[in-house]
C-alpha positions in Angstrom: -10.6 -66.4 33.6 -11.7 -63.5 35.8 -13.9 -60.6 34.8 -14.5 -57.4 36.6 -15.6 -53.8 35.7 -14.6 -50.5 37.1 -15.8 -46.9 36.6 -12.1 -45.8 36.0 -9.4 -48.2 35.1 -5.8 -47.1 35.2 -3.0 -49.0 33.4 0.3 -48.3 35.1 1.0 -47.7 38.8 3.9 -45.4 38.4 4.0 -41.7 39.2 1.2 -40.9 36.7 -1.1 -43.7 37.7 -0.9 -43.3 41.4 -1.2 -39.5 41.2 -4.3 -39.7 39.0 -6.0 -42.2 41.3 -5.2 -40.1 44.4 -6.5 -36.9 42.7 -9.7 -38.6 41.7 -10.3 -40.0 45.1 -9.8 -36.6 46.6 -12.4 -35.2 44.3 -14.8 -38.1 44.9 -13.9 -40.4 47.8 -16.4 -43.1 46.7 -15.5 -43.3 43.0 -14.7 -46.8 41.8 -11.0 -46.9 40.5 -8.7 -49.8 39.8 -5.0 -49.8 38.9 -3.3 -52.5 36.8 0.3 -52.7 37.9 2.6 -55.8 38.3 5.4 -54.3 40.3 5.6 -54.5 44.1 8.3 -51.8 44.4 7.9 -48.2 43.3 11.0 -46.2 42.6 11.6 -42.4 42.6 13.6 -42.6 39.4 14.7 -38.9 39.3 17.1 -39.6 42.2 18.9 -42.3 40.2 21.3 -39.7 38.8 22.5 -38.7 42.2 22.6 -42.3 43.4 25.0 -43.0 40.6 27.0 -39.9 41.5 27.4 -41.1 45.1 25.2 -38.4 46.5 22.0 -40.2 47.4 21.0 -43.4 49.3 19.5 -45.9 46.9 17.2 -47.3 49.6 15.5 -43.9 49.8 14.4 -44.2 46.2 12.0 -47.1 46.8 8.7 -47.7 48.5 6.2 -50.5 48.6 3.6 -50.2 45.8 0.9 -51.4 48.2 1.7 -48.5 50.5 1.2 -46.0 47.7 -2.1 -47.2 46.3 -4.7 -44.8 47.6 -7.2 -46.2 50.1 -10.3 -47.6 48.4 -8.5 -48.1 45.1 -8.4 -51.7 43.8 -4.9 -52.9 42.9 -4.9 -55.5 40.2 -1.4 -57.0 40.5 -1.1 -58.1 36.9 0.3 -57.0 33.6 -1.8 -55.4 30.8 -1.5 -57.7 27.7 -4.1 -56.2 25.3 -6.5 -53.3 24.7 -9.9 -53.7 23.2 -11.2 -50.1 23.2 -14.3 -51.0 21.1 -15.4 -53.3 23.9 -14.1 -51.1 26.7 -11.9 -53.7 28.2 -8.3 -54.6 28.9 -6.8 -58.2 28.9 -4.3 -59.0 31.6 -1.5 -61.7 31.6 -3.4 -64.0 34.0 -6.1 -64.3 31.4 -8.7 -62.1 32.9 -10.5 -59.2 31.2 -11.1 -55.9 33.0 -13.9 -53.7 31.8 -14.1 -49.9 32.3 -16.2 -46.9 31.7 -13.1 -44.7 31.4 -9.5 -45.7 30.8 -6.3 -43.9 31.8 -3.2 -45.3 30.1 0.2 -44.5 31.7 2.4 -47.6 31.6 5.7 -45.6 31.2 8.4 -46.1 28.7 10.3 -49.2 27.7 14.0 -49.6 28.0 15.3 -51.4 24.9 18.6 -52.7 26.2 18.6 -55.4 23.5 19.0 -52.8 20.7 22.6 -52.4 21.6 24.4 -55.6 20.7 26.1 -57.2 23.8 24.8 -54.6 26.3 22.6 -56.9 28.3 25.6 -59.3 28.8 28.0 -56.4 29.6 26.0 -54.5 32.2 27.2 -54.4 35.7 30.8 -55.4 35.2 34.0 -54.4 33.3 33.1 -50.7 33.8 29.8 -50.9 31.9 27.1 -49.1 34.0 23.8 -47.3 33.7 21.6 -45.2 35.9 18.5 -46.2 34.0 17.8 -49.4 36.0 17.5 -49.9 39.8 19.5 -53.1 39.2 22.5 -51.3 37.8 22.5 -47.7 39.2 24.7 -48.5 42.2 27.4 -50.0 39.9 27.7 -46.5 38.3 29.0 -45.2 41.6 31.3 -48.2 41.9 32.7 -47.2 38.5 33.1 -43.6 39.3 34.8 -44.0 42.7 37.0 -46.8 41.3 38.1 -44.7 38.3 41.9 -43.9 38.4 42.3 -42.4 34.9 41.7 -43.2 31.3 38.6 -43.0 29.1 35.2 -42.4 30.5 32.4 -42.5 27.9 28.8 -41.3 28.4 26.2 -42.2 25.8 22.9 -40.9 24.7 20.6 -42.8 22.2 18.1 -41.3 19.7 15.2 -39.4 21.2 12.7 -39.8 22.8 14.0 -41.0 26.1 12.9 -40.3 29.7 14.8 -37.3 31.2 16.7 -36.2 28.2 19.3 -34.5 30.4 20.2 -37.6 32.4 22.9 -38.9 30.1 25.0 -35.8 30.6 24.0 -35.2 34.3 26.0 -38.2 35.4 28.9 -37.1 33.2 29.1 -33.8 35.1 28.9 -35.6 38.5 31.6 -38.0 37.5 33.8 -35.2 36.2 33.4 -33.2 39.4 34.4 -36.3 41.4 37.4 -36.8 39.2 38.4 -33.1 39.7 38.0 -33.5 43.5 40.5 -36.4 43.4 42.9 -34.6 41.1 42.1 -37.0 38.2 40.5 -34.6 35.7 43.7 -34.2 33.7 44.1 -37.9 33.5 40.5 -38.4 32.3 39.5 -38.5 28.7 35.8 -37.7 29.1 33.6 -38.1 26.0 29.9 -37.5 25.5 28.7 -39.7 22.6 25.3 -38.4 21.6 23.1 -39.8 18.8 21.6 -36.3 18.5 23.1 -33.2 17.0 23.3 -30.9 20.1 23.8 -31.0 23.8 20.2 -30.5 24.5 16.9 -30.3 22.6 16.2 -26.7 23.7 18.8 -24.4 22.1 18.6 -21.9 24.9 20.1 -24.4 27.3 22.2 -26.3 24.8 24.7 -23.4 24.5 25.0 -23.1 28.3 25.6 -26.8 28.6 28.3 -26.7 26.0 30.2 -24.3 28.4 29.7 -26.7 31.3 31.1 -29.6 29.3 34.0 -27.4 28.1 34.8 -26.6 31.8 35.4 -30.3 32.4 37.3 -30.8 29.2 34.7 -33.2 28.0 34.7 -33.9 24.2 31.3 -33.9 22.4 30.8 -36.5 19.7 27.4 -35.7 18.1 25.5 -37.9 15.6 27.3 -40.8 17.3 25.0 -43.7 18.3 26.1 -46.7 20.4 25.2 -49.9 18.5 27.4 -52.6 20.2 29.5 -53.1 23.3 32.2 -55.7 24.2 32.5 -55.6 28.0 35.6 -57.9 28.4 37.4 -56.1 25.6 36.2 -52.7 27.0 35.3 -51.6 23.5 32.2 -49.7 22.4 31.1 -49.5 18.7 29.3 -46.4 17.5 27.6 -45.5 14.2 28.7 -42.1 13.3 26.7 -40.1 10.8 28.6 -37.5 8.8 27.4 -34.1 7.6 26.8 -35.8 4.2 24.6 -38.4 5.7 27.1 -41.2 5.2 27.4 -43.6 8.2 30.6 -45.2 9.4 31.4 -47.4 12.4 34.0 -46.3 14.9 35.3 -48.2 17.9 36.3 -46.5 21.2 38.1 -48.2 24.0 36.9 -47.3 27.6 37.8 -47.7 31.2 34.3 -46.9 32.2 31.1 -46.3 30.1 27.8 -45.1 31.3 25.1 -46.3 28.8 21.7 -44.7 28.3 19.6 -47.4 26.6 17.4 -46.9 23.5 13.8 -46.4 24.6 10.3 -46.7 23.1 6.7 -47.2 23.9 5.9 -50.5 25.6 5.3 -53.3 23.2 1.8 -53.8 24.5 1.0 -50.2 23.4 2.8 -50.5 20.0 0.6 -53.5 19.0 -2.6 -52.0 20.3 -5.4 -49.9 18.6 -4.4 -47.0 20.9 -1.1 -46.4 19.2 -0.2 -43.9 16.5 2.2 -44.9 13.6 5.2 -44.4 15.9 3.8 -46.7 18.6 2.8 -44.1 21.2 -0.6 -43.6 22.8 -2.3 -41.2 20.5 -3.7 -38.3 22.5 -4.6 -34.6 22.0 -1.4 -32.8 23.1 -3.4 -30.2 25.1 -6.3 -32.1 26.8 -4.7 -35.6 26.7 -7.8 -37.3 25.5 -7.3 -40.1 23.0 -7.9 -38.9 19.4 -10.1 -41.9 18.4 -11.5 -43.2 21.7 -13.0 -40.3 23.7 -13.4 -42.3 27.0 -9.6 -42.9 27.1 -6.9 -40.5 28.3 -3.2 -40.9 28.3 -0.3 -39.3 30.2 3.3 -39.8 31.1 6.1 -41.3 29.0 4.0 -43.6 26.8 2.0 -40.8 25.1 2.4 -39.1 21.7 2.8 -35.6 23.3 5.9 -34.0 21.8 7.2 -32.8 25.2 10.1 -33.9 27.5 9.3 -37.2 29.3 9.9 -36.1 32.9 8.3 -36.4 36.3 7.7 -32.7 36.1 5.6 -33.2 32.9 3.6 -35.8 34.7 2.9 -33.4 37.6 1.4 -30.9 35.2 -0.5 -33.5 33.2 -2.2 -35.2 36.1 -4.6 -32.4 37.0 -5.4 -31.9 33.3 -6.4 -35.5 33.0 -8.4 -35.5 36.2 -10.2 -32.3 35.3 -11.0 -33.4 31.8 -12.0 -36.9 32.8 -14.5 -35.5 35.3 -15.8 -33.0 32.7 -16.4 -35.8 30.2 -18.2 -37.9 32.8 -20.4 -34.8 33.7 -21.2 -34.1 30.0 -19.2 -30.8 30.1 -16.7 -29.4 27.6 -13.0 -30.5 28.1 -10.5 -27.9 29.1 -7.3 -27.9 27.0 -4.8 -26.7 29.5 -1.5 -28.7 29.1 1.1 -26.6 27.3 3.8 -29.2 27.1 5.6 -28.1 30.3 8.5 -30.2 31.4 11.4 -29.6 33.7 14.9 -31.0 33.9 17.1 -30.1 36.9 20.5 -30.6 35.2 23.1 -31.5 37.8 26.2 -29.6 36.6 28.4 -30.4 39.6 28.2 -32.0 43.0 26.6 -28.9 44.4 25.0 -27.0 41.5 22.0 -27.5 39.2 20.8 -25.7 36.1 17.0 -25.7 36.2 15.8 -26.1 32.7 12.0 -25.6 32.2 10.3 -25.6 28.8 7.1 -26.2 27.0 6.0 -27.2 23.5 8.1 -25.9 20.6 11.1 -25.4 22.9 9.6 -22.4 24.6 11.5 -21.6 27.8 9.0 -21.3 30.6 10.7 -20.8 34.0 8.8 -20.9 37.3 11.1 -18.0 38.5 11.2 -15.8 35.4 13.1 -12.9 37.1 16.4 -14.9 37.2 18.4 -16.4 34.4 17.6 -20.1 34.2 21.0 -20.8 32.5 22.8 -20.1 35.8 24.1 -23.1 37.8 22.8 -22.6 41.3 23.3 -24.3 44.7 19.7 -23.7 45.6 18.5 -25.9 42.8 20.9 -28.6 44.0 19.2 -28.6 47.4 15.8 -28.7 45.6 16.9 -31.6 43.5 18.4 -33.6 46.3 16.0 -32.8 49.2 12.8 -30.9 48.3 11.7 -32.7 45.1 11.7 -36.2 46.7 9.7 -34.8 49.6 7.1 -33.3 47.3 7.0 -36.5 45.2 6.3 -38.9 48.1 4.2 -36.7 50.3 2.3 -34.4 47.9 2.2 -35.6 44.3 1.5 -39.3 45.1 -1.0 -38.2 47.7 -3.1 -36.3 45.1 -2.1 -32.8 46.3 -1.2 -30.0 44.0 1.9 -27.8 44.5 1.8 -25.9 41.2 4.0 -22.9 40.6 2.9 -21.0 37.5 5.6 -21.0 34.8 6.1 -17.9 32.6 7.9 -16.8 29.5 8.2 -13.0 29.7 11.7 -12.4 31.0 13.2 -15.3 29.1 12.2 -13.7 25.8 14.7 -10.9 26.6 17.3 -13.5 27.6 17.0 -15.3 24.3 18.5 -12.3 22.5 21.7 -12.9 24.4 21.6 -16.8 24.3 
C-alpha cells in the first residue's frame, strides 16, 4: 500500500481537472498538485456530434493524457475508490491512500448504459448507435450514410445529462444528410424525449420546435427508452400520459441513436461528498463543498443546477482556482459563478444556434446585440474549428479567453419568444 500527500489533489483528469491544474500552476509554478486519472487518452467530447454527422475526423478528438498533464503536476494513474474527507484522504483502486490539504473533485458523469435493457448488447450493430462513447460514435456515421429510408429514432433520457442538446443535434445533422440525398420524404424521423419539451430553456425550445418541423421530425415527449432489441430492430418506450398513467409502446426502427441515462459516478454516490441525489454537494456560486470547506467541485459530477457542458467548465475553472487560492490565503471566497453554460446546437450541416444561459433558465448571450435563436453559419465554423482550437491550446493550458455574457437585449426578445 502506497501513501503520499499533496497540497492540492484533483480527482479527474478531464477538461475540468487538467484546466484547474494548469491554472493553478500558472498562478504558482511551484505549487504541489497531483491528479488521479486512470485514462491514457483524453477526448474532446463536444466534437463527437460532428464526428457522428460525418463532419469531423475522430482522430482529431483525442490526445495523450500524458501530454496534457501540466509540467510539474504528478499524474497518479489510478482510479479513486473512496473519499475520507474527515481524514483528508482519497483511496485508490491499487490500494493506496492519497492525502491532501485541498481537494478538487471533477470525475465527470457516468453513462448508465445498463439502465436500458438490451442496450449494451445492441450497440454498434443492427442500426443501434450512440455519439456518447468514443467506441460507438463512428458507427453513428455508418448508420447515417447507410440509411436508405425508413424510421430513424433519436432518444433522450431523463435529465440531467451532459450536453442536453446533443440528442437532437445529431438528429438535425442526419436529417440534413437525408435531405441532401433526396431521402427526407422517405424518412420517418422521430425524437423520443423523456422530457416534456424540446429544450430546458423555453426561449430556445420554441425555436428548436421550428427546426424539427422543418425536417418533418415528429416529437414524442414524456417518452423514455427502457429496452431495445437490436436483431428485431425494436425499441420499447415508457410513455407517460397527461394523467400520469404510464404505458409501454414499441417502435420499429431502421436506425436509432441512443443517448444513455446518466448519473453521478458510483464512487461519488456512495461517498460522504454526495447529496441525496448522489452529486457532489457544492455551493452553486463559489463551488465550495457545503460540509467540507477544503473541498471544491466542478464539472458534470456536481450538484449545481446548470447545464453540464464544456462551456460551463470553462467558466467554473477560474472560480474554483480563485476561491481555492483565497481559502489558502485566509481570504473571503468570491461567489462568481452564475450557472453559465453554452450549447452550440447544430441545426444543419452548416448552421448552429448558439444557446447560452445561466441559472433559472436566464438567457445570457455573449453577443447580446443579435438574436441567439437565429441559425448562423458563423457559429458552425466556431463549433467545428474555433472551439477545438481554444480547448486544446488555451483552456487546457490554463489560459482564459472569457467573453462576458449579458442579458439586456434578450429580455426584449423574450417578449416575442
